[in-house]
N, C-alpha and C positions, 0 to 999 in steps of 0.2 A: 650586690656591691654595692649600693647603695646611688648610683651614677644614671639609672633608669632615665630617670626625669631631668636631666641634665642637659641644657640647652643646644639645639644640633645634637642630641644623639639621637639615633633611631628607636623607636618605638616600638616595641612587642606586637602592634596593632596595625604597623605600618604596611600600607596596602603596596608598596614597591620592594620591602625585605622583610617580610615576616617569619617569625621565628622557625616556621612551620616549613620554610623552603630551606632555609641553610641548614638545618638538625634535625635530630630523629627522623621519620621517614622522609620526608621533604628533602634533607641535606644529605640521603644518599646520595640525589642525581649529581652532586658536584664531583663525585667520584670518577675518575676515567677522565675528569678532565685533564687537560693539555698540564695547565700552572701546576697543579698536585702531584703529577705521574712524571713531571720532568725535575723534580729536587734532586732523583740522585744521578750520579754522576759513573759513570759504568768503566768497570776497568777492563781491559784489551782482553783478557781472555771472554769475559762478561761477553763483550761484545762478538767474539767470534760463538760461543755459544748462541748468542741470539740470532744470528743471521746462519746458523746451519744448515736451515732449510734452503737458502740459496744452495749449497754446494750440494745437495740430495736431488733438487730438479734438476741443477746444471748435471752431474753426473747422466743422469738422462736424455740431456740436451746432448751431450759427447758422443753419447751412441747413436743420437739421431744424425748427427754432423759426419760420422765416422763410419756408419754402416749402413745404414735405412736406403741409400740412392742406389749403391752397389746391391744389396740384400735385394730390393724389390727389382732390379733387374733382373735377378735371378730367377726370379718369378715368373720369369717371361714379359714382363712388361718393357714395353718397347720406349727406349731413351727420349725419344720427342714427347713420348707420355709420362715420363715418370714425376715431372715439374707439377703437372694435374696433382699429385698426391699432396702436394705442399701445400697446399690449397687450407686443408687443415687450418695450418697455422696462422694465417692471417684470420679467416673468418672466423673461427673459433674466440683468438685473440682479439678481434674488433669490438667482439660479443660478449664474451666472458668478463673481462677486468674492470672494464669500466661498469661493466653491473655489479660484478662482486664489488669493486670497490665505492659504487654508490650505497649497495645494500649494508655492507660493513660499516660503512662512514654514520648510517644511522640507524642500526640493528637494535632494537631492545624487545629482544622477542623471550621464549622461556629460558632459553641459554643464555641469555646476555648476565648471567650472573658469573660466566666465566671470562667475560669481555666481549666486546662488539667484534673483536679482528679473528680470536681461534677458532669458534666456532665453526668459520668458513675455512680456516686453513682444515683443520683435521676433515671434511666434508674434501675437500680439493684434494687430500692425499688418499682417501680412499680410493676417490676414481681415480687418481695415477695410477695404483698400485693395480687396479682392475685394468686399465690401460696394456700394463708392462707383458700383463698375466696373458693376454689377449695378443699382443705382437712377440710375444716368445716363442708363443705356441703355435701360432697361424698356420704353420704348414702342415699339423697334424688336425688340426679341427678344419681346415682345407680337405685333407683324405677324409676325417670323417664325414663331412658335406658331400661328398661323389668327382674331389678330383683324380686321376690318376698321374701314377709318378712319373710315365714317360710323357705327359702332357710339355708340350713348347711353353703353354700359357697355362698356367693353375690360377684360374679365375677367381674359384672360390678361395684360396689361400689369398690370394692379390686382396679380394673384397673382405675378408675378414682382418688381414692387414692393414689396411684404410681406413677401419671401423676404429682399432685400436688404436693407429695413428690419430685421427680425430681425436680421439678421447685422452690420447697423453698429453697431446697439448693444450684441450679445455682443461683439465685439472692441473696441469704446469702452470696454466696463465694464471687459473687459479691460486695456486702458492705461492707466486712472485706478487701478485699484487697484493694480497694479503700480508704477505714477510714484508712489502717494504713498508704498507702504512704502520702495520704493529711496530718495526722499528722509529718511524717519525713521531709514534704515539709514545715510545715511553725513553726515548733517547734525548737529552738536552739539544737544544741546538747547537751549542760551542762545540759540540762532540757529533757534528752530525753528516762531517766529512770522512770523520773516523770512523763512523760507524756503516756509512757505506762503503769507504775501502776495505772494512773487515767483509760486507756482504759480497764486495769482487774478490779478496784474498779468499775464501772459503768458495765460491764460483768457479774460482781459477783451480782448486784444488779438487772441485768435482768433477771439472772438463779433464782435470789430467787424468785422475782415476777410469773414465768413461772411457778416453782415448786408451789408455792402456789395456783396459779389460775389451775394448775392440780391436785390440792390436794383439793379441795374444791370444793363442789358441787352448783354450781352457777347457776345452771339452775331451783333451786328450790325456789330461789329471787323471792319475790313478781314483778310484770309487767316484767319477763322474761320468764316465763315457757310458757304465752300464745304466745310467740313469735319465742322462739328455740324449743320446743318439738312439734314435728310432727308425725301422725300415722307411718310414716319411722324410723325416729329418735327420740324416746321415752328415758326420765330419764332411763327406768331401761339399763344397761350397759354400760353407761354414754355417748352414744353419744351424748346428748345434752349438756351434760360438755364439750365436745370437742369443740362443735360448739362455746360454750361460751368462751372457755378459749382462740379462734384463732380470736373470734373478739376482746377480749382486744388485742390479739398481733397485730393485726391490727392497732388500734389507736396508742399504744405506739410506734408501727414501723413508721409510718407516723411522730408524731411530733417529735421523737428522730430524726430523719434523716435529718426533716427542722432545726432541732437547730443547727445540725453538719455541713450542708450545710452553714447557716448566718454566724455562727460566724467563720466556716473555711474559710474567704476570701482568694481566691488568685487572684495575681493581672494576668491581661491576658496574656496566654502563648505563643500569636503570634497577630500580628494586620494585619495591609493592607500591608505590604511589607512582599511578601512572599517569600523569600529566606533568609531574613535580618540574623533568628535564625540560620539555616544552617550556614550563611557568619560567623558570630560571635564564633562560635563554632572551627570553623575550623581555624579563625584568632587565638583563644586563644592559640592554641599547632599544628604549623601544623610540628612538628617534633615527636610528639606522637601518636602513634595511641589506640583510646582506648580500652582497654580488651573486650575480648569477656563474657556473664554471664560462662559460662563451665569456664573458666580461671579463673575469682572470685574466682569458688568454687573450686575450685580443688586448687588453686596456696596459696589461704590461708588454712593455717592447722585449724586455729579457724572455720573459714563459713564450711569447710568439715565435723568437726566434728560436730557443729549443727546439719546438714541434718542430717547427721547417727544417732546421740542420738537422736535427734525428734525424725526419725521414730522408735527407738528400744520402744519409750518410750510411745509413743502413741498405740501400736499395745496393751498395758495393760487399755490406758485409753478408747479406741473404745470400746474391750471387755466390758471393764467396764460401760460404757454408754448405749451400747445397751441391756445389760440384768437385768440391777442392780433394775429396777422397778418389772420385771417379778420374780427377784432371788428372791426378798422380797416378795411377793405378794400369789406365789406359794410352795415356798419351806420353807419360814418360816410359812408363815399363812396358808398355805395347802389350798390354794383356786384353782379354775379351773378357765381358762379364754373363759370355755364354755358357753356363757349367760345362756343357758336350764339346766345346769348341779347346784346340790343344793348348791354347794361349791361354786357359784359364787360370793357370798357376800362378802364372806372371799378375793376371789381374791381381787373385789374393794376395799374394808377396807385395803387390806395390797400395793394395789396400790396408796391409797392416804395418807397410813401411809407413803409411801417411800416420796414421793413428798414433805412434810409436813418435812420428816429428810434433803432432798435435798434443802428446802428453808434454814435449819441453814447452810447444807453445800456450799450454797452461797454466804450467808450473812460472814460466817467465811473466805470465799475466800476472798470477799471483805475485809474485814476491816486486813486480814493479809498485805494489799498493803501496810498499812501504815509503817511498820516496815523493808519493801525492802532498803531501804534507806541505813540504820543503818546498818542491817546485808551484804551489800555489802562491807562498808566501810572496815568492820571487816574480811571478809572472800573473798570478789571478787566474780567477777560474777562466777567463774570455783568453788570455794566455795559453794557460795550460791545454785545453779545447781545442784552439787554432793551433798547438804543435802535434797534438793527436792526427787531427783530421787530413792536417800536409803529410803527415810520414805515412799516415791510411793508403793516401791516396798513391804517394813514391811507390809501396811494395804492391798496389793492385797492376801499378802499369809494368811493374816490375816481371809480371806474368809473361809477359810477352817474350821476352829475354831470357827467362827459365823454359819456355817450349821450345825455341830457336835452341837452348842448346841440348837437351834433350838428357840433360844432368841430371843424375840422382841426387848427388849431392846440395847442386845448386837447387833443388823441388824440396829437397828436406829443409835447408838454411831459409827458403822464403816460407814455409807452414810454420815454421818454430818462429820466424822473424816477427810475427804480426801480433802474438799475444798482448806486449804490454799496450800497444793500440785499443787493441780490444775492451783495455782494463781501463784505459780512459773512458772509450765509450759508456761501458758500462756502470762507470760511476759519476761522473760530471751533471750530465742530465736530471737525474734523480736529487744529487745533492743540490744543485740552483733552485730545483722544484721546490724543493723541500720548506726551502729559507723563507720563498718570497711569495708562495699560496696558503689561503686562510687554513686555517686548523678544522673546518667543517666539510673544506673540499678536499684534504689530503689526498682519501680513497680514492676519490673521482679523477681527479688532477692525475693522478699517476696510471691510474688504468685507460684516461683518454690520451696519454703519452702513448701506449702501446698502441694506438691508432696509428698514431704517423709513424712507429716500427714495422706496422702490419701493411700500410699501401702497398709498397714498393715487393714484400711479400706477396702479397697477391696478384701485382701485375706480373712477377718472375713466374708465380703459378700459372698463369693462364700463357704465358707470352715466353719463357724461356726455352721452352724447348723447340718452338720455332727460330726464337734467336741464333739456339744452337747450333741448328739443322742448317741454319741459312750463314752463318761465321765458318759451320764444321769445325769448329775448336771452341771448348769450354772459355780459352782467354780471351774470345770478345765480350763473354759477359763479365768478367774480369776489367776488361780495357772501360766497358761503359759504369762499373763501379768506378771507378779513378776520377772520370768523367764527373760523374754525382759529385764524388769527395771535394773536388777542387773548387763545384756549386754550394758547396756545404761552407766551403772557409769562406769564399766570399760573403754569404749570407751573414755569416757570425761575425765579418768582420766589420758589415754597417752599423750592427748595435752603437749606440752611442757610446764615446769611452765611459763618460760620467753616470750611464745610467745606474740610479738607484732603487732599492729595494722601497716599494710603492708604501706611503701609511696606512696603516690598518686605522677605519675608523671607532670600531671595534676598544681599542685599544685607546684612542687618541683624543676620542671625545669628552669634555670634562663632567658632561651630564654621566656617562657612564662609569667613569671612573672614578663620581663619588658614589654611584650606586653599588659600583664594586667593594671599594673603601666601607659603606657602611653596613653591607651584607659580612664582609670578615669581621669585623666589629662584632657586629649582631652573635655570628657563630661563635667567636670566640666566648665572648658572655656568656652566651647558651650552654656550651661547655663547660666552662668554668662553673656553673651553675649546677649541671647535672653531677659534676664530678665533686661538686661540695655537697650535695644531696648522699652521693654512695657516701665520702665518708662519714657522714651522718648516723649512715645505717650501718657501716662499720661497728664503730662506737657503740 
């Protein structure tokens, strides 16, 4: 173009920004970087499709919350030991989410041509599908391994169930962290709340379907009975219903994850030039060292408050989700989890009633996301989350009133009413983090937030059974959850009112900005040159 030697124009041989780094083989290292990927504005329907995997994985969580604690008691596991099975959630979550987040942030392997997130998403889906097969068929596998049908404790079935349950948590955590990181990668920051609200909406629909499937006796449908009912796993006690439920969960998970993989198109994270990406990153800002993850968390008061507040509020949510169906089935309906006990029918009836109440809970959760943008404009992120925490504390405390009333209607309303507050908890923390963390740490930070979620689950898994035995009622844990949410409100309110997003040195440093502009100009001239040569060849 004749301006190669213009004063101030970057030279082709410039050591700071050579053509080889910005177009051709080296230029492909730019693909997948946030500034290029975020140019596209997403329609509402596209965001729902992008967040479809949230719905698929939450269908499995809905089945866990609705069925698995009662079901494992039917295998003969004592009530005070049942909480230990939930150790799989915190242990796998504390390991899997940070690890997968870190690996996907910097992935450049042979499958990187499909993007840095989607290969991990597919592997996590396959692990989850294997786990669902194990959980749904644990009774038959237990008999195959030596269980007797008339045993009070089916130890082998319980062992297979535990293995499947832990794998289910590991795979689900992998899907969650990669789905959230993918969403952050490809959606503009201006649409981040809308995107995470779409994720919460699909999560609510997935939970609703999970609760609905868990609350219906699908094994009695024509054509299914002879497939799912076996001598070891009969219709009595709900064993065959659990199998059908996880068959549905597998089909939905596979289809929803594939939908996310297809529409969440990432540019290749790295191509044939092995060191190009690292060179460009160093080129962008040679005078600034990137912040470590711990520094990002500790230096930003808002991020630190998000971690502490999340840990406190999840203490109440985990306690509720672990024992909500059992609370209704045993303490409100007066049933027994022992399949041989005369009141077992009342227990199964109560479990189904709780599942149907949770369907309404999830639908309200999904519907409430429609109002987040309006409420956020009036209250801000801080006010919206505070409102959710306060409402959660009140509802958990009301479990004491429900237990005293022994009212089935009151229990049903109590379960359903917690949906909107759960939607706030699934949306606000992740939205806040996505707008404050450095791009190269998004996957790790989303994963480490899960540690804050898993810590209370770890405590409850280890001590929940003993606390229940001491309190004599599930409402003891619910009341502790209310206290934890009051503490969460106090922590979140201590945040300074005018706390602003910290500046990003990479974006603000003048030298970095000059280098980025020079690289952009060089890339444009280089691509214009390539286009001109192509036109000449055509002629």
